[in-house]
DRENDO-1510 file (C-alpha; in Angstrom, 1 decimal, always signed):
<recs>
REC; n; res; u; v; w
REC; 1; MET; +4.0; -5.8; -40.2 .
REC; 2; SER; +6.4; -4.2; -37.8 .
REC; 3; PRO; +6.9; -6.0; -34.5 .
REC; 4; TYR; +7.1; -2.6; -32.7 .
REC; 5; LYS; +3.7; -1.3; -33.9 .
REC; 6; ILE; +0.5; -2.3; -32.3 .
REC; 7; ASP; -2.2; -2.6; -35.0 .
REC; 8; ASN; -5.1; -4.9; -35.8 .
REC; 9; ASP; -2.8; -7.4; -37.4 .
REC; 10; ASN; -0.7; -7.8; -34.3 .
REC; 11; ILE; -3.8; -8.1; -32.1 .
REC; 12; SER; -5.4; -10.7; -34.4 .
REC; 13; PHE; -2.1; -12.7; -34.3 .
REC; 14; LEU; -1.9; -12.6; -30.5 .
REC; 15; ASN; -5.6; -13.5; -30.2 .
REC; 16; LYS; -5.1; -16.4; -32.6 .
REC; 17; HIS; -1.8; -17.8; -31.2 .
REC; 18; PHE; -1.6; -16.9; -27.6 .
REC; 19; HIS; -3.8; -18.9; -25.3 .
REC; 20; PRO; -2.8; -18.5; -21.6 .
REC; 21; PRO; -3.3; -21.4; -19.3 .
REC; 22; LYS; -6.7; -21.4; -17.7 .
REC; 23; SER; -5.1; -21.2; -14.3 .
REC; 24; LEU; -4.0; -17.6; -15.2 .
REC; 25; LEU; -7.5; -16.7; -16.2 .
REC; 26; LYS; -9.1; -17.7; -12.9 .
REC; 27; PRO; -9.7; -14.8; -10.5 .
REC; 28; ARG; -7.7; -15.2; -7.4 .
REC; 29; LEU; -9.6; -14.9; -4.2 .
REC; 30; ILE; -8.6; -12.0; -2.0 .
REC; 31; PRO; -8.5; -13.0; +1.7 .
REC; 32; PRO; -11.2; -11.3; +3.7 .
REC; 33; LEU; -8.7; -9.7; +6.0 .
REC; 34; VAL; -6.9; -8.1; +3.1 .
REC; 35; LYS; -10.1; -6.7; +1.7 .
REC; 36; GLU; -11.0; -5.3; +5.2 .
REC; 37; ALA; -7.5; -3.7; +5.5 .
REC; 38; ALA; -7.8; -2.2; +2.0 .
REC; 39; LYS; -11.1; -0.7; +2.8 .
REC; 40; LYS; -9.7; +1.0; +5.9 .
REC; 41; VAL; -6.7; +2.3; +3.9 .
REC; 42; ALA; -9.1; +3.6; +1.2 .
REC; 43; ARG; -11.2; +5.4; +3.9 .
REC; 44; ARG; -8.1; +7.0; +5.3 .
REC; 45; LEU; -7.1; +8.1; +1.8 .
REC; 46; ARG; -10.6; +9.5; +0.9 .
REC; 47; ASP; -10.6; +11.5; +4.2 .
REC; 48; ALA; -7.4; +13.3; +3.2 .
REC; 49; SER; -7.4; +16.5; +1.1 .
REC; 50; ARG; -3.8; +16.1; +0.0 .
REC; 51; VAL; -1.6; +13.1; -0.1 .
REC; 52; MET; +2.2; +12.6; -0.7 .
REC; 53; ILE; +2.9; +9.3; -2.5 .
REC; 54; ILE; +6.4; +7.8; -2.0 .
REC; 55; SER; +7.2; +4.8; -4.1 .
REC; 56; HIS; +10.2; +2.7; -4.9 .
REC; 57; ILE; +12.1; +3.5; -8.1 .
REC; 58; ASP; +11.9; +0.1; -9.8 .
REC; 59; ALA; +9.3; -1.5; -12.1 .
REC; 60; ASP; +6.8; -2.5; -9.4 .
REC; 61; GLY; +7.3; +0.7; -7.5 .
REC; 62; ILE; +6.8; +2.9; -10.6 .
REC; 63; SER; +3.7; +0.8; -11.4 .
REC; 64; SER; +2.2; +0.9; -8.0 .
REC; 65; GLY; +3.0; +4.6; -7.5 .
REC; 66; SER; +1.4; +5.4; -10.9 .
REC; 67; ILE; -1.7; +3.4; -10.0 .
REC; 68; ALA; -1.9; +5.2; -6.6 .
REC; 69; SER; -1.6; +8.5; -8.5 .
REC; 70; TYR; -4.3; +7.5; -11.0 .
REC; 71; ALA; -6.6; +6.4; -8.1 .
REC; 72; LEU; -6.2; +9.8; -6.3 .
REC; 73; ASP; -6.8; +11.6; -9.6 .
REC; 74; HIS; -10.0; +9.6; -10.1 .
REC; 75; ILE; -11.4; +10.7; -6.8 .
REC; 76; GLY; -10.2; +14.2; -7.0 .
REC; 77; ILE; -7.6; +14.2; -4.2 .
REC; 78; GLU; -4.6; +16.5; -4.7 .
REC; 79; HIS; -1.3; +14.7; -4.5 .
REC; 80; GLU; +2.4; +14.6; -5.3 .
REC; 81; ILE; +4.5; +11.6; -6.1 .
REC; 82; GLN; +8.2; +10.9; -5.4 .
REC; 83; PHE; +10.1; +7.8; -6.5 .
REC; 84; VAL; +13.0; +6.9; -4.2 .
REC; 85; LYS; +15.8; +4.3; -4.2 .
REC; 86; LYS; +15.3; +3.6; -0.5 .
REC; 87; LEU; +13.5; +4.7; +2.5 .
REC; 88; ASP; +15.9; +5.9; +5.2 .
REC; 89; GLU; +16.0; +8.2; +8.2 .
REC; 90; ALA; +17.0; +11.2; +6.1 .
REC; 91; LEU; +14.0; +10.9; +3.8 .
REC; 92; ILE; +11.7; +10.3; +6.8 .
REC; 93; ALA; +13.1; +13.5; +8.4 .
REC; 94; GLU; +12.3; +15.4; +5.2 .
REC; 95; LEU; +8.8; +14.0; +5.2 .
REC; 96; GLU; +8.3; +15.0; +8.8 .
REC; 97; GLU; +9.6; +18.5; +8.2 .
REC; 98; ALA; +7.3; +18.9; +5.2 .
REC; 99; ASP; +4.3; +18.1; +7.4 .
REC; 100; HIS; +2.2; +16.2; +4.8 .
REC; 101; GLU; -1.4; +15.6; +5.8 .
REC; 102; LEU; -1.0; +11.9; +4.7 .
REC; 103; VAL; +1.9; +9.9; +3.2 .
REC; 104; TRP; +1.1; +6.8; +1.1 .
REC; 105; PHE; +4.0; +4.4; +0.7 .
REC; 106; THR; +3.7; +2.1; -2.2 .
REC; 107; ASP; +6.1; -0.8; -2.8 .
REC; 108; LEU; +8.1; +0.2; +0.3 .
REC; 109; GLY; +7.5; +1.1; +3.9 .
REC; 110; SER; +6.6; -2.2; +5.5 .
REC; 111; GLY; +10.1; -2.7; +6.7 .
REC; 112; TYR; +10.3; +0.7; +8.3 .
REC; 113; THR; +7.1; +1.1; +10.4 .
REC; 114; HIS; +9.2; +1.5; +13.5 .
REC; 115; LEU; +10.6; +4.8; +12.0 .
REC; 116; LEU; +7.3; +6.3; +10.8 .
REC; 117; GLY; +5.7; +7.2; +14.1 .
REC; 118; ASN; +5.6; +11.0; +13.5 .
REC; 119; LEU; +3.8; +10.6; +10.1 .
REC; 120; ASN; +0.3; +10.0; +9.2 .
REC; 121; VAL; +0.9; +6.9; +7.0 .
REC; 122; VAL; -0.8; +4.3; +4.9 .
REC; 123; ILE; +1.3; +1.5; +3.3 .
REC; 124; THR; +0.6; -0.8; +0.4 .
REC; 125; ASP; +3.5; -3.1; +0.0 .
REC; 126; HIS; +4.5; -6.7; -0.7 .
REC; 127; HIS; +7.8; -6.8; +1.1 .
REC; 128; VAL; +8.4; -8.4; +4.5 .
REC; 129; PRO; +7.2; -6.1; +7.3 .
REC; 130; SER; +9.4; -5.0; +10.1 .
REC; 131; GLU; +8.9; -6.4; +13.6 .
REC; 132; PRO; +6.2; -9.0; +12.7 .
REC; 133; ASP; +3.6; -9.3; +15.4 .
REC; 134; THR; +3.4; -13.0; +16.5 .
REC; 135; ARG; +0.9; -12.4; +19.4 .
REC; 136; GLU; -2.5; -14.1; +19.3 .
REC; 137; ALA; -5.3; -11.7; +18.5 .
REC; 138; GLU; -8.6; -11.8; +20.5 .
REC; 139; THR; -10.4; -11.6; +17.1 .
REC; 140; PRO; -8.8; -11.6; +13.7 .
REC; 141; LEU; -8.9; -7.8; +13.4 .
REC; 142; THR; -8.4; -6.6; +17.0 .
REC; 143; LEU; -5.4; -6.6; +19.3 .
REC; 144; GLN; -5.3; -4.6; +22.5 .
REC; 145; THR; -1.8; -3.2; +22.0 .
REC; 146; PRO; -2.0; +0.5; +21.1 .
REC; 147; LYS; +1.7; +1.1; +20.7 .
REC; 148; THR; +2.4; -1.3; +17.8 .
REC; 149; PRO; +1.8; -0.6; +14.1 .
REC; 150; ARG; -1.7; -1.4; +12.9 .
REC; 151; THR; -1.7; -4.3; +10.6 .
REC; 152; LEU; -4.3; -6.4; +9.0 .
REC; 153; PHE; -4.7; -8.1; +12.4 .
REC; 154; ASP; -4.8; -5.2; +14.8 .
REC; 155; PHE; -7.0; -2.5; +13.4 .
REC; 156; SER; -10.2; -1.8; +15.2 .
REC; 157; GLU; -13.0; +0.7; +14.5 .
REC; 158; ALA; -12.9; +1.3; +18.3 .
REC; 159; GLN; -9.5; +3.0; +17.8 .
REC; 160; PRO; -10.3; +6.1; +15.6 .
REC; 161; VAL; -7.7; +8.0; +13.8 .
REC; 162; PRO; -7.1; +11.3; +15.5 .
REC; 163; GLU; -8.2; +14.3; +13.3 .
REC; 164; LYS; -5.4; +16.6; +12.2 .
REC; 165; THR; -3.1; +15.6; +15.0 .
REC; 166; LYS; +0.3; +14.0; +14.8 .
REC; 167; PRO; -0.1; +10.3; +14.8 .
REC; 168; ASN; +2.1; +7.7; +16.4 .
REC; 169; THR; +3.0; +4.2; +15.1 .
REC; 170; SER; -0.4; +2.8; +16.2 .
REC; 171; ASP; -2.0; +4.9; +13.4 .
REC; 172; ILE; -0.1; +3.2; +10.6 .
REC; 173; LEU; -2.4; +1.3; +8.3 .
REC; 174; GLN; -0.9; -1.2; +5.9 .
REC; 175; VAL; -2.0; -3.8; +3.3 .
REC; 176; ASN; +0.6; -6.5; +2.8 .
REC; 177; PRO; +0.1; -10.1; +1.9 .
REC; 178; HIS; +2.7; -11.2; +4.4 .
REC; 179; LEU; +0.4; -10.1; +7.2 .
REC; 180; VAL; -2.0; -12.9; +6.3 .
REC; 181; GLY; +0.6; -15.5; +5.7 .
REC; 182; LEU; +1.0; -15.1; +1.9 .
REC; 183; ASP; +4.4; -14.6; +0.3 .
REC; 184; GLY; +4.3; -11.2; -1.4 .
REC; 185; SER; +7.2; -12.0; -3.6 .
REC; 186; THR; +5.4; -14.6; -5.7 .
</recs>
């Protein structure tokens, strides 16, 4: 039996000898605010006819970018994907010039929301966001500050996304565990 070949013998061996701790098998609860933010990001993605995915060129970036591509394939949305080493002003300028309908950043973007004001953007990331908002919200999902990036805490249905117009940073939607007090690096 070759250790590099997956066959029934390998699978039987793994099933017989590998028993993960029960703590790994328990489903982890997703905080309600994260679910709500993910639904809003999904709505924005479903409303787009074409999406540009930008992802980090490391293992979790390639994985998240691939999952994003698969998800868009599944719902029939045309898209491109680009893996980058870093998000910088030059790349942002290229994206602005290309005039993409929607840009989806996976595994990066949260640290650069202050530079993304001329793009229609959604971000799914686990890195520490830029300029964390420490103000108290009137409700868990609404803040009356239209000029700051929308996060899990400051998106409101009362602030619709403009159709086919250039957004500003108040139109950035992101899902990030740090925004609900969870460490995204663990």
